[in-house]
C-alpha positions in Angstrom: 169.9 -234.3 137.5 170.0 -235.9 134.1 173.3 -236.4 132.3 174.1 -236.4 128.7 176.4 -239.2 127.3 177.8 -238.1 123.9 178.7 -240.5 121.1 182.0 -239.2 119.8 183.4 -240.5 116.6 186.8 -239.8 115.2 188.9 -240.5 112.2 192.6 -241.5 112.4 195.1 -242.6 109.9 197.6 -245.5 110.1 200.0 -245.8 107.1 197.7 -243.6 105.0 194.6 -245.7 105.7 191.6 -244.2 107.4 190.1 -245.8 110.5 187.0 -244.7 112.4 186.8 -245.0 116.2 184.3 -244.1 118.9 185.8 -245.4 122.2 186.9 -242.8 124.7 189.2 -245.1 126.7 189.8 -248.8 127.5 186.7 -250.6 128.5 186.6 -250.5 132.3 183.9 -250.0 134.9 184.5 -246.3 134.6 183.1 -246.3 131.0 179.6 -245.0 131.9 178.0 -241.6 132.2 178.1 -241.6 136.0 181.9 -241.7 135.9 183.6 -238.4 136.5 186.6 -239.7 134.6 184.5 -240.6 131.6 182.8 -237.2 131.5 186.3 -235.5 131.7 187.5 -237.5 128.6 184.3 -236.7 126.7 184.5 -233.0 127.6 188.2 -232.8 126.5 187.3 -234.4 123.1 184.3 -232.1 122.7 186.4 -229.0 123.4 189.1 -230.1 121.0 186.4 -230.5 118.3 185.0 -227.0 119.1 188.4 -225.4 118.9 189.4 -227.5 115.7 192.4 -229.0 117.5 193.9 -232.3 116.8 193.8 -235.0 119.5 195.9 -238.0 120.2 194.4 -241.4 119.3 196.0 -244.5 120.8 195.6 -247.6 118.6 196.7 -251.2 118.8 199.6 -251.7 116.4 198.6 -255.3 115.8 194.9 -254.3 115.1 194.8 -250.7 114.1 191.0 -250.7 114.0 191.1 -250.9 117.9 191.6 -247.3 119.2 190.9 -245.1 122.2 191.4 -241.5 123.1 192.9 -242.2 126.5 194.9 -245.2 127.8 195.0 -244.2 131.5 193.4 -246.6 133.9 191.7 -244.4 136.6 
């Protein structure tokens, strides 16, 4: 059946500066709505939002504007 692919945006701070991100994880071939792994990460982020729970954001220390919610390579 049809699948929804959410656009999730998040705000994170590095040294008191706000950054905005929207990437769920590193750009791999699994970064599409047909990937079970991608749906799992999106679902986890959505549930954290629903429950008003903080989530970890992984960012590049050399370029803090580059961030993802998961760094695992499936």
